[in-house]
C-alpha positions, 0 to 999 in steps of 0.5 A: 156050744161055747161062747165066751165062757158060757156053755150052752146046751140044748133044752127040751122044747114042748109044743101044745096046740089046739084046733079052732079054740084056745086052751081051757083053764083045765089045760093051762092049769095042768101045763102050770102044774108040770112046771111047777110040781115034779113027782119023783117015781123013786120018792118013798110012796108016803111022801109020793102020795103026799105030793100027788094030793097037793098036786090035785088040790092045787090044781083045783085052785089054779082052774078056779082062779083062771075061770074068775080071771077069764070072766073078770076079762070078758066083763072088761071086753064087755064094758069096752064094747058097751062104751064104744056103743057096741051093745050087740057085741057086748051082749055076745061076749056077756053070753060066753 
């Protein structure tokens, strides 16, 4: 398609879903890594191995901090529920 000198080409659309739950930190980290790092099959073996090791390290870092973010958000929700006088709901959130 051409619009006023701009060429548009269709991209790749990827959809991932879950059933009866949200995505886990591990699943989100994997999606993030797929966007950040692409390791070529034709890369020299030493470079490819180093890139794979780096990707594994980044996966662990991402999962760690995503879990911390989830816990921090639960703390925020817990405190908001306590402030609103919903001690029973806050306790349920705290136990997650």
